C-alpha positions in Angstrom: 9.4 23.0 25.7 13.0 23.2 26.9 15.7 21.8 24.6 17.6 18.9 26.3 20.7 19.7 24.4 21.2 23.5 24.8 18.5 24.3 27.5 16.8 26.9 25.3 13.1 27.6 25.9 11.2 27.0 22.7 7.5 27.3 23.6 5.4 24.9 21.5 8.0 24.5 18.8 9.1 21.0 17.8 12.6 22.1 16.6 14.9 24.0 18.9 15.4 27.6 17.6 19.0 27.7 18.9 20.6 24.4 18.0 18.0 22.8 15.6 17.5 19.7 17.8 14.2 17.9 17.2 12.2 18.2 20.4 9.4 15.8 19.4 10.1 12.1 19.4 7.7 9.6 18.0 7.3 7.2 20.9 4.3 5.3 22.3 3.8 8.2 24.8 3.2 10.7 22.0 0.8 8.6 20.0 -2.9 9.2 20.4 -4.8 6.3 21.9 -6.9 4.5 19.2 -10.1 2.7 19.8 -10.6 -1.0 18.9 -12.7 0.1 15.9 -10.0 2.4 14.6 -7.4 -0.4 14.8 -9.9 -2.8 13.1 -10.4 -0.4 10.3 -6.6 0.0 9.8 -6.2 -3.8 9.9 -8.9 -4.2 7.3 -7.2 -1.7 5.0 -3.9 -3.6 5.3 -5.5 -6.9 4.5 -7.5 -5.4 1.7 -4.4 -4.1 0.0 -2.9 -7.7 0.1 -6.1 -9.2 -1.3 -6.2 -6.6 -4.0 -2.6 -7.5 -5.1 -3.5 -11.2 -5.3 -6.7 -10.5 -7.2 -4.8 -8.3 -9.6 -2.4 -11.1 -10.4 -5.2 -13.6 -10.8 -7.0 -11.2 -13.2 -3.8 -10.8 -15.3 -3.5 -14.5 -15.6 -7.1 -14.9 -16.6 -6.8 -12.2 -19.2 -3.6 -13.8 -20.6 -5.3 -17.2 -21.0 -8.3 -15.7 -22.7 -6.2 -13.6 -25.1 -3.9 -16.5 -25.9 -7.0 -18.6 -26.8 -8.2 -15.9 -29.2 -4.8 -15.4 -30.8 -4.5 -19.2 -31.4 -8.0 -19.3 -32.8 -7.2 -16.4 -35.1 -4.0 -18.0 -36.3 -5.8 -21.3 -37.0 -8.5 -19.4 -38.9 -6.1 -17.4 -41.0 -4.0 -20.5 -41.9 -6.9 -22.6 -42.8 -6.7 -24.9 -39.8 -9.8 -26.3 -38.2 -11.1 -24.6 -35.1 -12.5 -27.2 -32.7 -15.0 -25.8 -30.2 -16.3 -27.8 -27.4 
């Protein structure tokens, strides 16, 4: 590959050996073509990460509610208050 800046021949290198110019540019021409299945798998991973974040928040809220119930029940038991179930 010839460097566009200093015109040095660099073979298959991605950085010019003379001036250090990056010869490889990430453009749509350099990207490997992906099939529909590969794009669908990537989309599923992205959506799955979002769903996992939401599920984690919901799980934390549920755990906090359950723990607060047990803390209140323990406080009522230790102070002699009546615990009303159901």
